[in-house]
All heavy atoms as a GROMACS GRO file, in nm:
protein
  520
    1LEU      N    1   8.499   9.577   9.165
    1LEU     CA    2   8.550   9.445   9.188
    1LEU      C    3   8.437   9.348   9.227
    1LEU      O    4   8.457   9.230   9.217
    1LEU     CB    5   8.656   9.449   9.300
    1LEU     CG    6   8.786   9.518   9.261
    1LEU    CD1    7   8.878   9.526   9.379
    1LEU    CD2    8   8.854   9.451   9.146
    2GLN      N    9   8.325   9.400   9.270
    2GLN     CA   10   8.213   9.312   9.299
    2GLN      C   11   8.165   9.239   9.173
    2GLN      O   12   8.120   9.127   9.185
    2GLN     CB   13   8.098   9.393   9.360
    2GLN     CG   14   8.124   9.433   9.505
    2GLN     CD   15   8.139   9.315   9.598
    2GLN    OE1   16   8.243   9.253   9.606
    2GLN    NE2   17   8.032   9.280   9.665
    3THR      N   18   8.174   9.302   9.060
    3THR     CA   19   8.131   9.235   8.937
    3THR      C   20   8.222   9.118   8.905
    3THR      O   21   8.176   9.016   8.856
    3THR     CB   22   8.127   9.332   8.817
    3THR    OG1   23   8.257   9.389   8.800
    3THR    CG2   24   8.024   9.441   8.840
    4ILE      N   25   8.351   9.128   8.937
    4ILE     CA   26   8.444   9.017   8.916
    4ILE      C   27   8.404   8.900   9.007
    4ILE      O   28   8.397   8.785   8.962
    4ILE     CB   29   8.588   9.059   8.943
    4ILE    CG1   30   8.635   9.161   8.841
    4ILE    CG2   31   8.682   8.938   8.941
    4ILE    CD1   32   8.767   9.223   8.872
    5LYS      N   33   8.372   8.932   9.128
    5LYS     CA   34   8.331   8.828   9.226
    5LYS      C   35   8.201   8.760   9.180
    5LYS      O   36   8.188   8.640   9.183
    5LYS     CB   37   8.312   8.893   9.363
    5LYS     CG   38   8.280   8.796   9.472
    5LYS     CD   39   8.271   8.868   9.607
    5LYS     CE   40   8.235   8.774   9.717
    5LYS     NZ   41   8.222   8.842   9.845
    6THR      N   42   8.106   8.840   9.130
    6THR     CA   43   7.980   8.786   9.081
    6THR      C   44   8.001   8.696   8.960
    6THR      O   45   7.943   8.588   8.950
    6THR     CB   46   7.885   8.901   9.045
    6THR    OG1   47   7.871   8.987   9.158
    6THR    CG2   48   7.749   8.848   9.007
    7LYS      N   49   8.088   8.738   8.869
    7LYS     CA   50   8.118   8.659   8.749
    7LYS      C   51   8.183   8.525   8.786
    7LYS      O   52   8.153   8.423   8.726
    7LYS     CB   53   8.206   8.738   8.653
    7LYS     CG   54   8.135   8.848   8.580
    7LYS     CD   55   8.226   8.922   8.486
    7LYS     CE   56   8.153   9.037   8.422
    7LYS     NZ   57   8.241   9.112   8.331
    8ILE      N   58   8.272   8.529   8.883
    8ILE     CA   59   8.336   8.403   8.926
    8ILE      C   60   8.234   8.310   8.985
    8ILE      O   61   8.231   8.190   8.953
    8ILE     CB   62   8.450   8.434   9.028
    8ILE    CG1   63   8.567   8.504   8.962
    8ILE    CG2   64   8.496   8.304   9.097
    8ILE    CD1   65   8.670   8.553   9.059
    9LEU      N   66   8.147   8.364   9.071
    9LEU     CA   67   8.044   8.280   9.135
    9LEU      C   68   7.948   8.222   9.032
    9LEU      O   69   7.906   8.107   9.044
    9LEU     CB   70   7.969   8.359   9.240
    9LEU     CG   71   8.051   8.396   9.365
    9LEU    CD1   72   7.970   8.487   9.457
    9LEU    CD2   73   8.094   8.272   9.439
   10GLU      N   74   7.913   8.300   8.929
   10GLU     CA   75   7.821   8.250   8.826
   10GLU      C   76   7.889   8.145   8.735
   10GLU      O   77   7.828   8.045   8.700
   10GLU     CB   78   7.771   8.366   8.740
   10GLU     CG   79   7.674   8.456   8.811
   10GLU     CD   80   7.642   8.582   8.731
   10GLU    OE1   81   7.699   8.601   8.621
   10GLU    OE2   82   7.556   8.660   8.777
   11LYS      N   83   8.014   8.167   8.701
   11LYS     CA   84   8.083   8.080   8.606
   11LYS      C   85   8.114   7.943   8.668
   11LYS      O   86   8.101   7.842   8.602
   11LYS     CB   87   8.213   8.146   8.559
   11LYS     CG   88   8.284   8.065   8.452
   11LYS     CD   89   8.404   8.142   8.397
   11LYS     CE   90   8.470   8.060   8.285
   11LYS     NZ   91   8.582   8.133   8.229
   12TYR      N   92   8.154   7.942   8.792
   12TYR     CA   93   8.194   7.818   8.856
   12TYR      C   94   8.092   7.771   8.960
   12TYR      O   95   8.127   7.713   9.062
   12TYR     CB   96   8.332   7.832   8.921
   12TYR     CG   97   8.441   7.867   8.824
   12TYR    CD1   98   8.491   7.995   8.815
   12TYR    CD2   99   8.493   7.769   8.739
   12TYR    CE1  100   8.591   8.028   8.724
   12TYR    CE2  101   8.594   7.800   8.647
   12TYR     CZ  102   8.640   7.930   8.642
   12TYR     OH  103   8.739   7.962   8.552
   13ASP      N  104   7.966   7.794   8.932
   13ASP     CA  105   7.859   7.762   9.028
   13ASP      C  106   7.848   7.614   9.054
   13ASP      O  107   7.828   7.570   9.167
   13ASP     CB  108   7.725   7.818   8.980
   13ASP     CG  109   7.622   7.815   9.089
   13ASP    OD1  110   7.658   7.825   9.208
   13ASP    OD2  111   7.502   7.804   9.056
   14GLU      N  112   7.861   7.531   8.950
   14GLU     CA  113   7.845   7.387   8.964
   14GLU      C  114   7.967   7.322   9.030
   14GLU      O  115   7.953   7.229   9.111
   14GLU     CB  116   7.821   7.321   8.830
   14GLU     CG  117   7.684   7.345   8.772
   14GLU     CD  118   7.679   7.469   8.685
   14GLU    OE1  119   7.781   7.504   8.625
   14GLU    OE2  120   7.573   7.530   8.681
   15ASP      N  121   8.084   7.369   8.998
   15ASP     CA  122   8.208   7.308   9.053
   15ASP      C  123   8.255   7.389   9.173
   15ASP      O  124   8.318   7.493   9.159
   15ASP     CB  125   8.316   7.306   8.944
   15ASP     CG  126   8.434   7.221   8.981
   15ASP    OD1  127   8.436   7.168   9.094
   15ASP    OD2  128   8.525   7.206   8.896
   16GLN      N  129   8.227   7.337   9.291
   16GLN     CA  130   8.256   7.408   9.415
   16GLN      C  131   8.407   7.424   9.439
   16GLN      O  132   8.452   7.526   9.488
   16GLN     CB  133   8.192   7.335   9.534
   16GLN     CG  134   8.202   7.409   9.665
   16GLN     CD  135   8.125   7.542   9.662
   16GLN    OE1  136   8.025   7.555   9.596
   16GLN    NE2  137   8.175   7.640   9.733
   17THR      N  138   8.485   7.324   9.396
   17THR     CA  139   8.631   7.330   9.416
   17THR      C  140   8.692   7.442   9.331
   17THR      O  141   8.772   7.521   9.380
   17THR     CB  142   8.696   7.196   9.378
   17THR    OG1  143   8.633   7.093   9.455
   17THR    CG2  144   8.844   7.198   9.410
   18LYS      N  145   8.653   7.452   9.203
   18LYS     CA  146   8.704   7.557   9.116
   18LYS      C  147   8.658   7.695   9.166
   18LYS      O  148   8.735   7.791   9.160
   18LYS     CB  149   8.658   7.536   8.973
   18LYS     CG  150   8.740   7.439   8.897
   18LYS     CD  151   8.702   7.439   8.752
   18LYS     CE  152   8.786   7.346   8.671
   18LYS     NZ  153   8.749   7.343   8.530
   19CYS      N  154   8.535   7.701   9.214
   19CYS     CA  155   8.484   7.828   9.264
   19CYS      C  156   8.565   7.873   9.386
   19CYS      O  157   8.603   7.989   9.396
   19CYS     CB  158   8.336   7.815   9.301
   19CYS     SG  159   8.259   7.968   9.359
   20THR      N  160   8.594   7.780   9.475
   20THR     CA  161   8.671   7.815   9.592
   20THR      C  162   8.813   7.857   9.556
   20THR      O  163   8.867   7.956   9.609
   20THR     CB  164   8.680   7.694   9.689
   20THR    OG1  165   8.547   7.654   9.723
   20THR    CG2  166   8.755   7.726   9.816
   21LEU      N  167   8.874   7.787   9.460
   21LEU     CA  168   9.007   7.822   9.415
   21LEU      C  169   9.010   7.960   9.350
   21LEU      O  170   9.098   8.043   9.380
   21LEU     CB  171   9.060   7.717   9.316
   21LEU     CG  172   9.199   7.742   9.260
   21LEU    CD1  173   9.303   7.736   9.369
   21LEU    CD2  174   9.229   7.640   9.151
   22MET      N  175   8.915   7.988   9.263
   22MET     CA  176   8.909   8.119   9.197
   22MET      C  177   8.884   8.231   9.298
   22MET      O  178   8.946   8.338   9.287
   22MET     CB  179   8.803   8.118   9.087
   22MET     CG  180   8.837   8.027   8.971
   22MET     SD  181   8.994   8.064   8.893
   22MET     CE  182   8.961   8.222   8.821
   23MET      N  183   8.800   8.207   9.394
   23MET     CA  184   8.774   8.311   9.497
   23MET      C  185   8.897   8.332   9.584
   23MET      O  186   8.925   8.446   9.627
   23MET     CB  187   8.653   8.272   9.584
   23MET     CG  188   8.522   8.281   9.510
   23MET     SD  189   8.489   8.446   9.442
   23MET     CE  190   8.479   8.540   9.591
   24THR      N  191   8.974   8.226   9.611
   24THR     CA  192   9.098   8.239   9.686
   24THR      C  193   9.200   8.323   9.609
   24THR      O  194   9.262   8.413   9.666
   24THR     CB  195   9.156   8.099   9.716
   24THR    OG1  196   9.059   8.025   9.790
   24THR    CG2  197   9.282   8.111   9.800
   25ILE      N  198   9.214   8.295   9.480
   25ILE     CA  199   9.306   8.375   9.397
   25ILE      C  200   9.261   8.519   9.390
   25ILE      O  201   9.344   8.611   9.403
   25ILE     CB  202   9.318   8.310   9.257
   25ILE    CG1  203   9.389   8.176   9.266
   25ILE    CG2  204   9.394   8.404   9.162
   25ILE    CD1  205   9.382   8.094   9.139
   26TYR      N  206   9.134   8.543   9.372
   26TYR     CA  207   9.078   8.678   9.367
   26TYR      C  208   9.105   8.753   9.497
   26TYR      O  209   9.150   8.869   9.496
   26TYR     CB  210   8.926   8.669   9.340
   26TYR     CG  211   8.849   8.799   9.368
   26TYR    CD1  212   8.860   8.906   9.281
   26TYR    CD2  213   8.771   8.811   9.482
   26TYR    CE1  214   8.792   9.022   9.306
   26TYR    CE2  215   8.702   8.926   9.506
   26TYR     CZ  216   8.714   9.032   9.420
   26TYR     OH  217   8.646   9.147   9.445
   27THR      N  218   9.081   8.688   9.610
   27THR     CA  219   9.101   8.750   9.740
   27THR      C  220   9.250   8.781   9.764
   27THR      O  221   9.285   8.887   9.815
   27THR     CB  222   9.048   8.661   9.853
   27THR    OG1  223   8.911   8.634   9.827
   27THR    CG2  224   9.061   8.728   9.987
   28PHE      N  225   9.338   8.690   9.721
   28PHE     CA  226   9.482   8.710   9.736
   28PHE      C  227   9.527   8.833   9.656
   28PHE      O  228   9.599   8.920   9.710
   28PHE     CB  229   9.558   8.587   9.688
   28PHE     CG  230   9.707   8.607   9.683
   28PHE    CD1  231   9.780   8.604   9.802
   28PHE    CD2  232   9.772   8.629   9.564
   28PHE    CE1  233   9.918   8.624   9.800
   28PHE    CE2  234   9.910   8.648   9.561
   28PHE     CZ  235   9.982   8.644   9.678
   29ILE      N  236   9.485   8.843   9.531
   29ILE     CA  237   9.526   8.955   9.446
   29ILE      C  238   9.471   9.088   9.499
   29ILE      O  239   9.542   9.188   9.505
   29ILE     CB  240   9.483   8.933   9.300
   29ILE    CG1  241   9.562   8.815   9.240
   29ILE    CG2  242   9.497   9.058   9.216
   29ILE    CD1  243   9.514   8.770   9.107
   30LYS      N  244   9.346   9.085   9.546
   30LYS     CA  245   9.283   9.208   9.600
   30LYS      C  246   9.355   9.253   9.728
   30LYS      O  247   9.388   9.372   9.742
   30LYS     CB  248   9.136   9.180   9.628
   30LYS     CG  249   9.061   9.301   9.679
   30LYS     CD  250   8.913   9.269   9.694
   30LYS     CE  251   8.839   9.389   9.745
   30LYS     NZ  252   8.792   9.370   9.880
   31THR      N  253   9.383   9.158   9.816
   31THR     CA  254   9.450   9.195   9.942
   31THR      C  255   9.593   9.240   9.916
   31THR      O  256   9.640   9.338   9.978
   31THR     CB  257   9.450   9.075  10.036
   31THR    OG1  258   9.316   9.029  10.055
   31THR    CG2  259   9.512   9.109  10.170
   32LEU      N  260   9.665   9.175   9.826
   32LEU     CA  261   9.801   9.212   9.793
   32LEU      C  262   9.806   9.355   9.735
   32LEU      O  263   9.890   9.436   9.775
   32LEU     CB  264   9.862   9.113   9.694
   32LEU     CG  265  10.007   9.140   9.656
   32LEU    CD1  266  10.099   9.120   9.776
   32LEU    CD2  267  10.048   9.046   9.543
   33SER      N  268   9.712   9.386   9.645
   33SER     CA  269   9.714   9.522   9.587
   33SER      C  270   9.678   9.627   9.691
   33SER      O  271   9.734   9.736   9.690
   33SER     CB  272   9.616   9.526   9.468
   33SER     OG  273   9.484   9.505   9.508
   34GLU      N  274   9.588   9.593   9.784
   34GLU     CA  275   9.554   9.689   9.891
   34GLU      C  276   9.673   9.713   9.982
   34GLU      O  277   9.698   9.827  10.023
   34GLU     CB  278   9.437   9.639   9.971
   34GLU     CG  279   9.305   9.643   9.895
   34GLU     CD  280   9.191   9.573   9.968
   34GLU    OE1  281   9.217   9.502  10.071
   34GLU    OE2  282   9.077   9.587   9.925
   35CYS      N  283   9.750   9.608  10.013
   35CYS     CA  284   9.870   9.623  10.096
   35CYS      C  285   9.977   9.707  10.028
   35CYS      O  286  10.044   9.790  10.090
   35CYS     CB  287   9.925   9.487  10.135
   35CYS     SG  288   9.824   9.399  10.253
   36ILE      N  289   9.994   9.685   9.896
   36ILE     CA  290  10.093   9.764   9.823
   36ILE      C  291  10.056   9.912   9.821
   36ILE      O  292  10.139   9.997   9.844
   36ILE     CB  293  10.109   9.707   9.680
   36ILE    CG1  294  10.179   9.571   9.683
   36ILE    CG2  295  10.186   9.804   9.591
   36ILE    CD1  296  10.178   9.497   9.554
   37VAL      N  297   9.928   9.942   9.801
   37VAL     CA  298   9.885  10.081   9.804
   37VAL      C  299   9.904  10.141   9.944
   37VAL      O  300   9.949  10.255   9.956
   37VAL     CB  301   9.735  10.094   9.757
   37VAL    CG1  302   9.682  10.233   9.782
   37VAL    CG2  303   9.726  10.058   9.611
   38MET      N  304   9.874  10.064  10.048
   38MET     CA  305   9.895  10.113  10.184
   38MET      C  306  10.042  10.145  10.210
   38MET      O  307  10.075  10.250  10.264
   38MET     CB  308   9.844  10.010  10.285
   38MET     CG  309   9.867  10.053  10.428
   38MET     SD  310   9.841   9.921  10.548
   38MET     CE  311   9.968   9.806  10.507
   39LEU      N  312  10.130  10.055  10.165
   39LEU     CA  313  10.274  10.080  10.186
   39LEU      C  314  10.320  10.202  10.106
   39LEU      O  315  10.406  10.278  10.154
   39LEU     CB  316  10.353   9.956  10.146
   39LEU     CG  317  10.340   9.837  10.241
   39LEU    CD1  318  10.407   9.715  10.181
   39LEU    CD2  319  10.399   9.869  10.376
   40LEU      N  320  10.268  10.220   9.986
   40LEU     CA  321  10.300  10.339   9.909
   40LEU      C  322  10.258  10.466   9.981
   40LEU      O  323  10.330  10.565   9.981
   40LEU     CB  324  10.240  10.330   9.768
   40LEU     CG  325  10.304  10.233   9.672
   40LEU    CD1  326  10.220  10.220   9.548
   40LEU    CD2  327  10.446  10.280   9.637
   41MET      N  328  10.137  10.461  10.039
   41MET     CA  329  10.088  10.580  10.109
   41MET      C  330  10.171  10.610  10.234
   41MET      O  331  10.186  10.724  10.272
   41MET     CB  332   9.942  10.564  10.144
   41MET     CG  333   9.853  10.568  10.022
   41MET     SD  334   9.679  10.578  10.059
   41MET     CE  335   9.670  10.749  10.114
   42MET      N  336  10.225  10.508  10.294
   42MET     CA  337  10.303  10.524  10.415
   42MET      C  338  10.441  10.586  10.388
   42MET      O  339  10.512  10.622  10.482
   42MET     CB  340  10.321  10.390  10.489
   42MET     CG  341  10.191  10.344  10.554
   42MET     SD  342  10.201  10.179  10.622
   42MET     CE  343  10.333  10.192  10.737
   43THR      N  344  10.478  10.603  10.263
   43THR     CA  345  10.605  10.669  10.230
   43THR      C  346  10.594  10.817  10.256
   43THR      O  347  10.697  10.884  10.268
   43THR     CB  348  10.645  10.646  10.082
   43THR    OG1  349  10.546  10.705  10.000
   43THR    CG2  350  10.661  10.500  10.053
   44MET      N  351  10.473  10.870  10.264
   44MET     CA  352  10.446  11.012  10.288
   44MET      C  353  10.509  11.102  10.182
   44MET      O  354  10.544  11.217  10.206
   44MET     CB  355  10.496  11.057  10.429
   44MET     CG  356  10.427  10.989  10.541
   44MET     SD  357  10.251  11.022  10.537
   44MET     CE  358  10.193  10.918  10.668
   45ASN      N  359  10.523  11.047  10.061
   45ASN     CA  360  10.569  11.126   9.947
   45ASN      C  361  10.447  11.193   9.884
   45ASN      O  362  10.353  11.127   9.846
   45ASN     CB  363  10.640  11.032   9.847
   45ASN     CG  364  10.699  11.109   9.733
   45ASN    OD1  365  10.661  11.217   9.701
   45ASN    ND2  366  10.798  11.045   9.670
   46GLY      N  367  10.450  11.323   9.874
   46GLY     CA  368  10.337  11.400   9.825
   46GLY      C  369  10.295  11.363   9.683
   46GLY      O  370  10.177  11.352   9.651
   47TYR      N  371  10.393  11.338   9.596
   47TYR     CA  372  10.362  11.301   9.459
   47TYR      C  373  10.295  11.162   9.454
   47TYR      O  374  10.206  11.140   9.373
   47TYR     CB  375  10.487  11.304   9.374
   47TYR     CG  376  10.545  11.443   9.357
   47TYR    CD1  377  10.669  11.476   9.409
   47TYR    CD2  378  10.472  11.540   9.292
   47TYR    CE1  379  10.722  11.604   9.395
   47TYR    CE2  380  10.522  11.670   9.276
   47TYR     CZ  381  10.647  11.699   9.328
   47TYR     OH  382  10.695  11.826   9.314
   48VAL      N  383  10.342  11.071   9.537
   48VAL     CA  384  10.283  10.938   9.539
   48VAL      C  385  10.140  10.945   9.590
   48VAL      O  386  10.048  10.884   9.535
   48VAL     CB  387  10.370  10.841   9.624
   48VAL    CG1  388  10.300  10.708   9.642
   48VAL    CG2  389  10.506  10.822   9.563
   49LEU      N  390  10.120  11.023   9.696
   49LEU     CA  391   9.984  11.037   9.752
   49LEU      C  392   9.888  11.100   9.649
   49LEU      O  393   9.774  11.056   9.633
   49LEU     CB  394   9.989  11.122   9.880
   49LEU     CG  395  10.064  11.063   9.996
   49LEU    CD1  396  10.068  11.163  10.111
   49LEU    CD2  397  10.004  10.933  10.044
   50LEU      N  398   9.938  11.200   9.581
   50LEU     CA  399   9.856  11.268   9.477
   50LEU      C  400   9.824  11.170   9.364
   50LEU      O  401   9.712  11.165   9.315
   50LEU     CB  402   9.930  11.390   9.423
   50LEU     CG  403   9.857  11.474   9.320
   50LEU    CD1  404   9.731  11.535   9.384
   50LEU    CD2  405   9.945  11.584   9.268
   51THR      N  406   9.923  11.092   9.324
   51THR     CA  407   9.900  10.994   9.215
   51THR      C  408   9.801  10.888   9.256
   51THR      O  409   9.712  10.850   9.177
   51THR     CB  410  10.035  10.928   9.176
   51THR    OG1  411  10.128  11.030   9.141
   51THR    CG2  412  10.017  10.831   9.062
   52ILE      N  413   9.807  10.840   9.378
   52ILE     CA  414   9.712  10.740   9.426
   52ILE      C  415   9.571  10.800   9.430
   52ILE      O  416   9.474  10.737   9.385
   52ILE     CB  417   9.755  10.685   9.565
   52ILE    CG1  418   9.882  10.602   9.552
   52ILE    CG2  419   9.643  10.604   9.629
   52ILE    CD1  420   9.944  10.564   9.685
   53ALA      N  421   9.558  10.918   9.484
   53ALA     CA  422   9.426  10.982   9.489
   53ALA      C  423   9.370  11.007   9.352
   53ALA      O  424   9.251  10.982   9.326
   53ALA     CB  425   9.435  11.115   9.568
   54LEU      N  426   9.455  11.051   9.260
   54LEU     CA  427   9.411  11.073   9.123
   54LEU      C  428   9.371  10.941   9.057
   54LEU      O  429   9.269  10.933   8.986
   54LEU     CB  430   9.523  11.140   9.042
   54LEU     CG  431   9.488  11.184   8.902
   54LEU    CD1  432   9.381  11.292   8.906
   54LEU    CD2  433   9.614  11.240   8.834
   55GLY      N  434   9.448  10.836   9.080
   55GLY     CA  435   9.416  10.704   9.021
   55GLY      C  436   9.285  10.650   9.074
   55GLY      O  437   9.203  10.597   8.998
   56PHE      N  438   9.259  10.663   9.204
   56PHE     CA  439   9.131  10.619   9.262
   56PHE      C  440   9.015  10.700   9.206
   56PHE      O  441   8.908  10.647   9.177
   56PHE     CB  442   9.130  10.627   9.413
   56PHE     CG  443   9.194  10.509   9.481
   56PHE    CD1  444   9.299  10.525   9.569
   56PHE    CD2  445   9.149  10.380   9.455
   56PHE    CE1  446   9.356  10.416   9.632
   56PHE    CE2  447   9.206  10.270   9.516
   56PHE     CZ  448   9.312  10.287   9.605
   57SER      N  449   9.035  10.831   9.189
   57SER     CA  450   8.930  10.917   9.134
   57SER      C  451   8.900  10.881   8.990
   57SER      O  452   8.782  10.868   8.952
   57SER     CB  453   8.973  11.063   9.142
   57SER     OG  454   8.995  11.100   9.275
   58ILE      N  455   9.001  10.862   8.909
   58ILE     CA  456   8.978  10.826   8.768
   58ILE      C  457   8.915  10.687   8.761
   58ILE      O  458   8.823  10.664   8.683
   58ILE     CB  459   9.111  10.830   8.689
   58ILE    CG1  460   9.156  10.974   8.675
   58ILE    CG2  461   9.095  10.765   8.552
   58ILE    CD1  462   9.295  10.988   8.618
   59GLY      N  463   8.958  10.594   8.842
   59GLY     CA  464   8.898  10.460   8.847
   59GLY      C  465   8.752  10.464   8.885
   59GLY      O  466   8.670  10.391   8.830
   60TYR      N  467   8.718  10.551   8.981
   60TYR     CA  468   8.577  10.562   9.022
   60TYR      C  469   8.492  10.620   8.906
   60TYR      O  470   8.383  10.568   8.882
   60TYR     CB  471   8.563  10.653   9.146
   60TYR     CG  472   8.422  10.671   9.186
   60TYR    CD1  473   8.354  10.571   9.254
   60TYR    CD2  474   8.354  10.788   9.155
   60TYR    CE1  475   8.221  10.588   9.291
   60TYR    CE2  476   8.222  10.806   9.191
   60TYR     CZ  477   8.157  10.707   9.260
   60TYR     OH  478   8.027  10.722   9.296
   61VAL      N  479   8.544  10.720   8.840
   61VAL     CA  480   8.468  10.781   8.730
   61VAL      C  481   8.450  10.682   8.615
   61VAL      O  482   8.341  10.670   8.559
   61VAL     CB  483   8.540  10.908   8.679
   61VAL    CG1  484   8.481  10.956   8.548
   61VAL    CG2  485   8.532  11.018   8.785
   62LEU      N  486   8.554  10.605   8.584
   62LEU     CA  487   8.545  10.513   8.472
   62LEU      C  488   8.465  10.386   8.501
   62LEU      O  489   8.391  10.338   8.418
   62LEU     CB  490   8.687  10.474   8.427
   62LEU     CG  491   8.771  10.582   8.362
   62LEU    CD1  492   8.910  10.529   8.327
   62LEU    CD2  493   8.704  10.639   8.238
   63PHE      N  494   8.482  10.332   8.621
   63PHE     CA  495   8.422  10.202   8.649
   63PHE      C  496   8.309  10.205   8.753
   63PHE      O  497   8.242  10.106   8.776
   63PHE     CB  498   8.530  10.106   8.699
   63PHE     CG  499   8.644  10.089   8.600
   63PHE    CD1  500   8.768  10.139   8.629
   63PHE    CD2  501   8.622  10.022   8.481
   63PHE    CE1  502   8.872  10.125   8.538
   63PHE    CE2  503   8.724  10.008   8.391
   63PHE     CZ  504   8.849  10.058   8.419
   64ARG      N  505   8.290  10.319   8.822
   64ARG     CA  506   8.184  10.333   8.922
   64ARG      C  507   8.185  10.221   9.025
   64ARG      O  508   8.083  10.166   9.062
   64ARG     CB  509   8.049  10.339   8.859
   64ARG     CG  510   8.029  10.451   8.759
   64ARG     CD  511   7.985  10.579   8.826
   64ARG     NE  512   7.938  10.675   8.728
   64ARG     CZ  513   8.008  10.781   8.693
   64ARG    NH1  514   8.124  10.803   8.745
   64ARG    NH2  515   7.962  10.866   8.606
   65ALA      N  516   8.307  10.184   9.069
   65ALA     CA  517   8.317  10.077   9.168
   65ALA      C  518   8.388  10.123   9.291
   65ALA      O  519   8.469  10.208   9.291
   65ALA     CB  520   8.393   9.960   9.109
   0.00000   0.00000   0.00000
């Protein structure tokens, strides 16, 4: 996700208002997805926990982020 942040900062470098708006949208989506994953983990369902761990592992292997 750092590369997304870097791309936003590079693309909207001249226009500070657009840069701020895009970073706000990026932060909102990132925080919302983190909260959803946290709530899913709090269900204490073994299959959900296994799926989340597997998804994070595959994401790390594919994107190294």
